[in-house]
N, C-alpha and C positions, 0 to 999 in steps of 0.2 A: 529623177527620183520616182519611186511608185506611187501610182494615185489610188492603189487598192489598200494601202495601209489601214489596218483597223485599231493600231497602238495610237494612243495620242501622241503628240510631239511634246517632247521635253526641252526646256532651255540648257545649254550647255552648262551652265551655272549649277544646275541640279546635278549634273554628272560630275563636275570639277570638286563639288563639295561632299562626294563619298570620300571617307576618310582613307589615308594611307598609313598604316602601321607596320613598322619593321625594326630591323637591329636590336632583336631582345638581348639583355644582359642581365645577369642575377647577382645580387650582392649576397654577403655572406649568411644575412638572414631571411634570405628567401625571396627577398623584395624583388619584382621584376622592374626595370626600365627598359623604355623603348623610346622610338621617335614616332611621333603622330603629328600630322599637318592639320588637326582640327580647327588651330587658330589661323590657319592661312598658310603658315611656313613651318616645317618640321622642326618641332621642339621635343625636350625631354618629357616624358609623364612616367607615371608609377602608378604599380599597384600590387597589393601583397598578395590576393587571392585570385584564382581564376574567376573570371567574370564580374569582379567588384568593380565599383566606380573608380575611374582612375583619376589621379592628381597630378595638373600639371606644375612642372618643376623650374622650369626655365621661362623666363617672361619676354623673351625678345622679339622683335620683329624680322632680323635677320636669321636665314635658315641655320640650323644645327646640321651638322653633316656626319658627325659621330658621337658615339657615347660607350664608355668603356667603364664597368663596375670595379670597384678596387676588391682585391682578392682577400683582405683582411678587417676592413673597416665598411662603415655604411657609408660611402663616399663614392663618387664617378669622377671621371674626367670627360668632358666634352670638347668638341671642335666647332667654331663657328665662323664664316668668312662675312665679307661686306658687299653687298650688291651681286651676290653670286659670283665673286671674283677668282674663288677656290683658293686665296690666300688665308688659310684658315690659322685661327689663333686657338690655342688650348687655354682651356679654365679647370681648375677643382671647384667641387660641389659637396659640401658637408651636409648630408642628409639628417642629421641630428640636428645642425642650427640653421639650415638653408643657407649659410654663407656662401658665397661665389667668390672665389679668387682668381684674378688673373694669373695665368702662368707664363705668356709671353705677351710681349709687347712690341712688335715688330710688323705692322700690317701690310710693309711691302713685300714679306718675305711669305712662303709656304712652309706650313708645319705639319707634316704629315705623321699622324698618329702611329706609336708602334705597340708597346705593351707595357703592362706594369710589373714592377720588379714583385718577386715573391713574398717580401714582407710589407708591402703596401705603403712603402715609405719613398719609393722612388719611381720615376716612369722613364721610358726611353722613347725617343721619336727622331725622325729626320727633318731637316730645315736646309733652304737655301738662303740663310742669312749672310754669308760673306759674299758670295758669287751668286748671281741668279742662275747660272747654268750648272752649279754643283751644290748637292745635298750632302750634308756632314750628319753624324750621328750624335745626338744630345741625350745626356741624363740629368735629370733633374728632381730635386727632393719635393716632395708634396705633401700637405697635411701635417700630421704628427711627425714625419721625417724631418718639418723645417726647424723643430725645436732641437734636434739633436745633430745637425749638421749644417753646412753651407749650401749654397746653390739654389736658394729658392728666389733670389731676385729675378722677376720676370725679364728682365733687361740684359741678365749674363748667366745663362744656364751653362753647364758644363760640356763642352764639346769632348768628346772622347774618342771621335775618328774623323778624318777629314776624307771624304770621298773622293773617288776617281775622276767624278764629272759626270753630269748628268743624273738621273732618278736612283734613289737608294732607298730601302725600306729597310725597318727594324721587324723581324717576324717574331721573336720570342725571346724572353729573358731566361736565363739558366735558372734553375731551381735553388740554387745557392747564391745567386744573385752576383756571380761573378763574371758571367759573360752573357753574351747577347748573340743571336743569329741574324744575319742581316743578309739582304738579297740585292742583287744588281741586274735588272733586266736589261739585256743588250738589244733584246727584240721581244714581242709579245710570246714567242715560242723557244727563247734562248736566255735562261736566267741562270747567274752564277750565284750559288749559296755558301757562304763562310761564317764561321764562328770568330767574334770578337772578343778577346781577352780583355775584361776592363781595368785589370791590375797593370797589365805589360803593355797593353795596346797592341799585341801581335794579333795579325789575322790569319787564319788557317782555312784556304779554301776546301770546302766537301764536294763541291761538284766537280766533275770532270769536263774535258773539252766538246763532249756529245752534248747536241742540241738537246735541252729538256727544260721543262718548266718545274718549278717548287712553290708550292703554296701551302696554308695552313699547317705550318709548323708547331709541333708540340714535342717538349722534351718528355722523354719517359721516366727521369729520375733514375736511370740505372744505365747511363752510358750511351743512350739511344735518342734518336730524333725521329718522329712520326711526320710524314708530310704528305700531301698529295702530289705525284708527280708522273710523267709520262717518259722518264728514262728508260729507254730499253723497249718502249711500246709506242704504238701509235695513239691509243687512247691513254687517259690518266687512271690511276690506281692509288692505293696507299701504300706507301713505302716505308723502310725504317732504314736509316744511317746507323752505322754501328761507329761510335764517336773513336775507337781505338782503333779500328782497322780501317775506317771510312767505307767499308763495304755497304752497298745499299742493295737492299733484298725486297721483292715484292711481298706483300701481308695480306691485303684484300682487295677485294673490286677489279681483280685482276682477268683479262680475257685474253691470255696469250700475247701474241704478236700480229692479231687480225686487225685489219682496217678498220676504221670507224666511219668510212664513207656509207652515204645514205644507202640502205638496202641490205647491210649487215647488222649482226647482233652484237657487235662490241660497241660499248658505251662508255662515258666518262664518269667517274667520281667526280663529284664537284662540289661538295661542301662535307667539312668534317670537324668533330669536336672529340676530345680526349681528355679524361680525367686522371692523372699519373696516379692520384692515391687507390682507386678503386681498379684501375686500369680498364675502365668501360670506355667504349667507342660507339659514335653514332655518325654515320656517314650516308650521303644520298648518291643514287646513281641517276643520270640523265640519261632516260630511254625516250629518246626521240623528242625531247622537250618536257616530258612528265618525269617527276621522281617517284623513285623507287627508294625506299628507306630501309637501312640496315643498322641494327645494332649486335653490340657483343663485347667480349674481353679480349684484350691483347695480353700476351706475356711472351716479350721478346716479338720473335715474328709468328707467334702461333695465335691465329683468331678463331676464338670459340663464339659461333654467333647465338642470338637469343631472337625471341619473337619480337617483331618490330610492326609498328602501324603502316596499313595499306594507305597511303597517301593519295588523295583524289586530287592531283594537282601539283602544285610546285613546292619542295621544302628547301629552305636555305637558312643560312646564318644560324646554325646549332650551336646551343650553349649549356652547359650543365649547371643546374641548381646545386645546393649545399650537398655535401655527399653523395653526389652524382645521383641522387634517388630520381631526379627528374630531367628531363631534356627538353628545352623550350626552342623555338624555330619559327622563322617567318613562314607563312603559308598564303598562298593565292591559288586561284584557279580561274577559268576562263570567264566563270559569272559569279566568283566570290572575290569581293575584295580582299587586300593585304591585311593580315592581321596576325597575332601571334598564338601559336597553338604549342600545346605540350603534351608529352608522354611520360608515364612512370615508367622508369626504366624495366624492360623485359615485358612490358605489357603490350597490347595492340590497341587498344582504344584511345584514341586522341581527346584532349580536353582543349577547347576553345578559351583560349585565357584573354584574350581582348576581342570580344564581339564587337563586330563593324557593322554598322547598319547601312542602307542604301540612300538615305536622305529622302525616302518616301517615294522613290523608283521601284516600280513592282519587280521582284526578283526574277518571275517569269518573263520580263520582257528582255533581259539580258540573252545574248546568243551567243553559243557555244561554236567554236570551228571545227572543222573535219580535218585531220591530216591528209595531204594529197603528195602526190609526187608528179612531176611532169617532165618530160624530155625535152634536153636542149641541144644545141647544134653537134655537140660531140659525143651524142647518146647516153649522157649521163643522166640519172635521175635526180632532179632537183626536190628536195623536200619543201612544203610549204603549209600553211594554214588556211584554209578557205573558209569565209563565213558570209552566208546569205541572209540578206535582210527577210522579214516577214513579208509575204506575198509575192515575192520576185518569181516569176515563171517566164515561160515562153511567150506567153501574151502580153507581158508587163515585164519586160526584162529590165535588171537594175544597171543603173552606172557603178563603176568599181573603184575603189581607190586600192591601188598597188603600194603597199605600204613597206619601204625599205629600210631595213636596219642600218645601225652605224656600224663603227668598229675600225675596220672590217671584221677584226678578230672578236666577233659579237655571234650571238644566236638569238633568234626571235623564239621566244617561248611562249606557251599560252597560257600568258600571266592574265590579269584583269586590268583593263586598259579601259578607263572612263571616256576617253574621247573616241575610243573605237566604238563603245556601245553609243555613243551620241550620234555619230555618223552612221551606223546601223539603224538607229531609231529614226534617222532621216530618210532611209532608203538606199543607203549606199551598201552594196557588197564590200568586202574586204579581202585582199590576198596578202598574205605575209610569206615572201620567200625567203629561205637560208640558201641563198646562192652559193657557188664556190667561195671561197676565202673565210666562210663563217666557220665560227668555233662550235664545238658539240659533236663533231663528226670525226674526230681526230686530226692529225698533224698533217697528214697527205693531202686531205681536204682542205684544210686551211690554207695549204700554201700554193692552191692552184690558182691564185689570182696576183701571185708576187712580182712586183716591177713589171716586167715586160708583158705578163700576162693580164695586166689590170683590165683590158677591155674585155677580156673572156666574162667575166662577172656582169658586165653591163649586158652582153650578148644573153647570159641567162635571164635578164630582165625581159629582153625581148622575146625570149622562147616564153616567158609567163604570159605576156599577151596574147601570143600566138594560142596558148592553151586555154585562155578564157574565151578567145572567138570561137572555139568549139563548144561552147556552153550555151544552151538554148534562153537560158535564164539571164543572161548578161547582154547588154548593150555595147557592143565594140566601139561605137562612136564616142562612147563616154567613159573613157580611162583615165584615171587619173594616176600621174607619178608625184609619190609623196615620200620624204625621208629626212631623218636628220643627222647633223655631222657628216661622217661619211657617206651615211645615207643621201644626205644633201648632195654630194658630189654625185652620188650614183642617179639622181632625179636629173641634174644639170648634163650629165653625160647621155643620160637616156634621151632626152629630149633635142639634144643636138646630134646624136648618131642614129637615132630613130625618129625623126621628127613627125612622122605620119602615125605614129601610133596614139598619139596623146590628145585630150581633148584640153587638159590643163595640168598644171603642175605645182606643188607646194615644196619650197625648198627650206629647211631650217637650218640654220647656222652651217651652211655646205661649204666645201672646198671649190671655189670657182676655178683657180690655177695653183697647180702643186706647187711652181716655183714661188709665187708671192707666199702662198700659204707655209712653205718649209722656212722662207727666209724671215717670217714675222711671227709664227708661232713661239711658245715659250720655250727658252733656250734649253732648259732642263729636259725636254722631251724632244727636240730635234733628232738627234741621231737614233734615237728610239723609233721615229716615224721614217726615217730615211732608210732603217732597215726593211721597211714594208714597201716603202713607194719608191725608192731608189733616191740616190743623192744628188744635192745639187751641184757637186763636182764632176761625178761620173756621168750622171744622167740626165742633165740640164734639159738638152735638146728633147730628149724623149719625154720629159716630164712635161715640157710645153707642149709637146704634138698631141698629147692624151688629155690636156686640160680642156674643160668644157669652153673656157673662155676663148681658146684657139678657134672654135668652131660655131661661134655665137650667132653667125650669120643664118645658121640653119634652125634657128628657135622659131616655131610658128604658132604654138599654144600660149595662151595666157599663162603667166607665171606669178606666183606669191612668193616674196622671200622675206622671213623673218629672222633675226639676228639680235644678239645682246652686245651692247657697248663694251661690256666688261670682259668679254670672252677671251680666256688668255690660251685657248686650245686652238680655234680657228679664229683668228682677228677679223674684226668687223669689218675690214677693208675688202674681205672676200664678197660680201653682200654688195659693198657700195659698187664694186666695178660691175658686178655681173648686172645689177640693176640699170647702171648709167648704160652699159652696153646693148641690153636688148629693148631700152627705152629708146635708144637712138635709131633703133630699126623698126619703130611703128608697133610693136608687139604689146599688147596690154601688159603692165607688169605693176604689181602693187609691192610696197616696202613696209615693214613694222619692225622698228628698232628699238628697244627698250633701253634707256640710258643707266636702269638700276639693275639689269640682268647680265648674265654671262653666257656661256655653253648651254645652260639651261634656264627656263623660266621657272622661277621657284615660287615667285607671288601669286597667289590664287587670284588676286585682282587682276594681275597682268595675264595670268592664262586664261581668265574668263574673256578678257578684250582680245587676246590673240585668237581663240578659238571661234568667238562671234565673227571676229572679221573674215577667217578661213571659210567659215560656214557661207557668210553672205558671197564671198569671192566664188565659191565653189557654185552656189545658187545661180549666179548669172552665167557664168560660163560653161558649166555642166546641166 
């Protein structure tokens, strides 16, 4: 770390106490509901006016993962798990009385929130209540709807469709309450979209055999269905299904058939809200990680744009308020914590609805990244974010954390990361690459690491270190591999395939062996993951050959491994076996496993312990 830092050093607890506010949803009376981790775990909060002091509504210690306001009443549904195990249960909350009612009572099953019915008396969701590896569709009465029909017993929701196996989602409830849109992801880039008739049980497939994704689905109330899709294009756009003919047409955000690979100007639409009564639309275009907001009106496939705000950062989670006069969204920027902003429809000036403080940390101490590109082994340009700490120079070069995102169908974007700012404050530089296989740059780029090309993405990480070695403000002998989930696999692969590049490594909930991972991951997601990585039946030997555990004898740098005992995605056995194997070879290794956490560490108390331990580990070895 730099000896010339002029900023005071702040403890990680200060950074982790910076509030994270997201998931806005608005009630019919215009009350904003959102999730905030002010109390240490995400809970539901509310406020009626922008900037007003918010009120906490849910009093739990376990994290709340989703919140959705009723379309007709002052009420909402929220989802909450236990010990970060992702087995969400659903609850109804009456804002007039404060009464909280459990809607489900099956803690061994996952309940995936879907949609409210248009009358506010029913909800639809999916759950694996009958078989762990199969999600079915359920419709359940809530609130006042319980007084007018059966189906409110949390132990016996009405199953309206048995799924084919694997994951299933409810995307939207029809405007007359007679049908649902459901989606079945065969892989991250191959989704089947269907209509479910609730009276007959008949399922009509809307999508064709072409590989495509469909999300952010909205009925237009006139025989059509809007969604974000990449059908027929490399990048995503707003499209409309004609429900009479099945035809899918491009509506907005289209950029022809150009590739979205780095270096082009073809970008993804990645957020969308639509109001059927007014035809108003708001969406965001992901331009190299930053958001460009678009608003307008839709009439069938005709889009008429209006003035929209110029967002300095990232906008997501769009939701309209009453009469679509205002649209609220989650906003963050490299030096601005997550909060909820809003804009009056057709206006350009944003309103900060939930002001978020910095817990006493000087805003000017936060560092923003530079977008860079570096050349990799096959001549491709890999996009990345580079952030240098204050004081780094040729005379005082900085150690570097190479922070590798998970997924792999994910994109590192310039969000506000409190732990990143913590490490920058301690003198570390941070490089965040979007290696091949990342989302955000089109389907072709995302497929470049599929199955047999898996290790090409690891080679992109080696190329990142080569790029670092050309910078005078970097100490090439103090480079850290650092990543979570699939990024944890990338860390373990990087230190076994390119062992001479690293001074230390930090693996969060990473995959050590693809075969044991696939054998033990949740049954509902195995086929989905096999589409990306390869199957146990057809590719077993190949998966063994690229697994870091098969090359663990190459590990030379000290390793820190963190995991949660309740992780349903990457089972904790992945951490146990790699720690044991590295320790047997005499390489320094530290292990931190939380018994009350899962794939993500959600308790602030645990997060503080986690990052204090990592900071001490890096101080010792880097």
